C-alpha positions as CSV (number, residue, x, y, z in Angstrom):
1,X,0.1,-0.2,0.2
2,X,2.9,2.3,1.1
3,X,4.5,1.5,-2.5
4,X,1.2,2.9,-4.4
5,X,1.1,6.1,-2.5
6,X,2.7,8.2,-5.1
7,X,2.4,12.0,-5.7
8,X,-0.5,11.2,-7.8
9,X,-2.6,10.0,-5.0
10,X,-3.8,12.6,-2.8
11,X,-4.2,10.3,0.4
12,X,-3.0,7.2,2.0
13,X,-5.1,4.1,1.1
14,X,-7.5,2.7,3.7
15,X,-7.6,-1.0,4.1
16,X,-10.8,-2.1,5.0
17,X,-10.0,-5.7,4.2
18,X,-7.0,-8.0,3.2
19,X,-7.1,-11.6,2.7
20,X,-4.8,-14.2,1.8
21,X,-6.5,-16.2,-0.7
22,X,-6.2,-19.6,-2.4
23,X,-6.1,-18.5,-6.4
24,X,-5.1,-14.8,-6.7
25,X,-5.6,-14.8,-10.2
26,X,-9.2,-15.9,-9.9
27,X,-10.1,-13.7,-7.0
28,X,-9.0,-10.6,-9.1
29,X,-11.0,-12.0,-12.1
30,X,-14.3,-12.3,-9.8
31,X,-13.8,-8.7,-8.7
32,X,-13.5,-7.2,-12.0
33,X,-16.2,-9.3,-13.3
34,X,-18.4,-8.3,-10.2
35,X,-17.7,-4.5,-10.2
36,X,-16.2,-3.6,-13.7
37,X,-19.3,-1.2,-14.0
38,X,-18.2,0.6,-10.6
39,X,-14.7,1.4,-12.3
40,X,-14.0,5.3,-11.7
41,X,-11.8,5.3,-14.9
42,X,-11.1,2.9,-17.5
43,X,-8.1,1.2,-17.6
44,X,-7.5,2.1,-13.9
45,X,-7.8,-0.3,-10.7
46,X,-10.1,2.2,-8.8
47,X,-13.8,1.5,-8.2
48,X,-16.6,3.4,-6.5
49,X,-18.4,0.9,-4.1
50,X,-19.1,0.1,-0.8
51,X,-16.3,-1.9,1.2
52,X,-18.4,-4.7,2.0
53,X,-19.0,-5.9,-1.7
54,X,-15.5,-6.7,-2.5
55,X,-14.7,-8.2,0.9
56,X,-17.6,-10.8,0.3
57,X,-15.5,-11.9,-2.6
58,X,-12.0,-12.0,-1.0
59,X,-13.7,-14.2,2.0
60,X,-15.1,-16.7,-0.6
61,X,-11.6,-17.1,-2.1
62,X,-9.8,-16.4,1.5
63,X,-7.5,-18.7,3.6
64,X,-7.4,-16.2,6.4
65,X,-7.8,-12.5,7.3
66,X,-4.8,-10.5,7.1
67,X,-6.7,-7.3,7.6
68,X,-4.3,-4.7,9.4
69,X,-5.5,-3.3,12.7
70,X,-3.8,0.1,12.3
71,X,-3.5,2.4,9.2
72,X,-0.7,1.6,6.7
73,X,1.2,4.8,6.6
74,X,4.9,5.9,6.4
75,X,4.7,8.8,8.8
76,X,2.5,10.9,11.3
77,X,1.8,13.5,8.6
78,X,-0.2,10.7,6.4
79,X,-2.2,9.5,9.5
80,X,-3.1,13.3,10.1
81,X,-4.4,13.6,6.5
82,X,-6.4,10.4,6.5
83,X,-8.0,11.1,9.8
84,X,-9.0,14.6,8.4
85,X,-10.3,12.9,5.2
86,X,-12.5,10.6,7.1
87,X,-14.3,13.3,9.1
88,X,-14.3,15.9,6.5
89,X,-17.8,16.2,5.2
90,X,-20.7,18.2,6.2
91,X,-23.4,17.0,8.7
92,X,-25.4,14.2,7.2
93,X,-28.9,13.8,8.1
94,X,-31.6,11.0,7.3
95,X,-33.7,13.7,5.5
96,X,-31.1,14.5,3.0
97,X,-31.4,10.9,1.6
98,X,-35.0,10.0,2.5
99,X,-34.1,7.6,5.0
100,X,-37.1,7.2,7.3
101,X,-37.2,6.9,10.9
102,X,-37.5,3.4,12.2
103,X,-35.6,2.5,9.2
104,X,-33.0,-0.4,9.5
105,X,-29.5,0.0,8.7
106,X,-26.9,-2.7,8.2
107,X,-23.3,-2.3,8.9
108,X,-20.6,-2.6,6.1
109,X,-18.6,-4.3,8.5
110,X,-20.9,-7.0,9.0
111,X,-24.1,-7.2,7.5
112,X,-25.5,-9.0,10.5
113,X,-25.1,-6.0,12.7
114,X,-28.0,-3.3,12.6
115,X,-29.1,-0.3,14.2
116,X,-32.4,1.9,13.7
117,X,-32.8,5.3,12.6
118,X,-34.2,7.0,15.6
119,X,-34.2,10.8,14.6
120,X,-32.8,13.0,11.7
121,X,-29.5,12.3,13.0
122,X,-29.4,9.5,15.6
123,X,-29.7,5.9,15.5
124,X,-30.5,3.3,18.1
125,X,-27.5,0.9,18.5
126,X,-27.4,-1.8,21.1
127,X,-30.0,-0.1,23.1
128,X,-28.4,3.2,23.0
129,X,-28.8,6.4,20.9
130,X,-26.0,7.7,19.3
131,X,-24.5,9.2,15.9
132,X,-23.6,7.0,12.9
133,X,-20.0,7.9,13.4
134,X,-20.1,6.8,16.9
135,X,-21.9,3.3,16.1
136,X,-19.8,2.5,13.0
137,X,-16.5,3.2,15.3
138,X,-17.5,0.8,17.9
139,X,-18.0,-1.6,15.3
140,X,-14.7,-0.9,13.6
141,X,-12.8,-1.5,17.0
142,X,-14.8,-4.5,17.6
143,X,-13.3,-6.2,14.2
144,X,-9.9,-5.0,15.1
145,X,-9.4,-1.7,13.6
146,X,-7.5,1.0,15.9
147,X,-8.9,3.7,13.7
148,X,-9.6,7.2,15.6
149,X,-12.1,8.4,13.5
150,X,-14.2,7.7,10.4
151,X,-17.0,9.3,8.5
152,X,-20.5,7.1,9.9
153,X,-22.5,7.3,6.6
154,X,-19.7,5.5,4.8
155,X,-20.0,2.2,7.0
156,X,-24.0,1.9,7.2
157,X,-26.4,0.8,4.7
158,X,-29.8,1.3,3.8
159,X,-31.3,-1.1,1.2
160,X,-27.9,-2.3,0.3
161,X,-26.5,1.2,-0.4
162,X,-24.2,3.0,1.8
163,X,-25.8,5.9,3.1
164,X,-22.8,8.0,1.6
165,X,-23.7,6.4,-2.1
166,X,-27.3,7.7,-1.1
167,X,-26.1,10.9,-0.4
168,X,-23.9,11.2,-3.5
169,X,-26.6,10.1,-5.8
170,X,-29.0,12.7,-4.2
171,X,-26.5,15.4,-4.6
172,X,-25.9,14.6,-8.2
173,X,-29.5,14.8,-8.8
174,X,-29.4,18.4,-7.4
175,X,-26.7,19.8,-9.6
């Protein structure tokens, strides 16, 4: 990941999931077939999609999970830049994407983990009212990631799309 972090890339890469796989060539082919239509730019290896989707394919080919618990960065400045990028966007509200109160959300980290929309900016998670970010950070820590911050809407899904994907779609239609 550090070798790929060149002057042409604005931020260090965030490793959501890493797996040792049985057949790397077949795993890569499966990823390209499944997500080719999510490619950001033709002939580049960058895709715009929720990280749980490629994780499911990697798991299917996987021998063992080797996801690092800490960010893979070369220095403290890179870590600061990554933390700042994770928390940069203006406040998210459920109204902006049309997600109703009482809707159930699924975690990107684990589809079986859910929360319920409680108000325009709070969810009920494990019996407690909190923000999307607080609840997602709890799950990130439980899954071995030592992240200090994250953008909650990136890590919760409604009807199989992350809240950030829904927001991006909504903002694009407003333009």
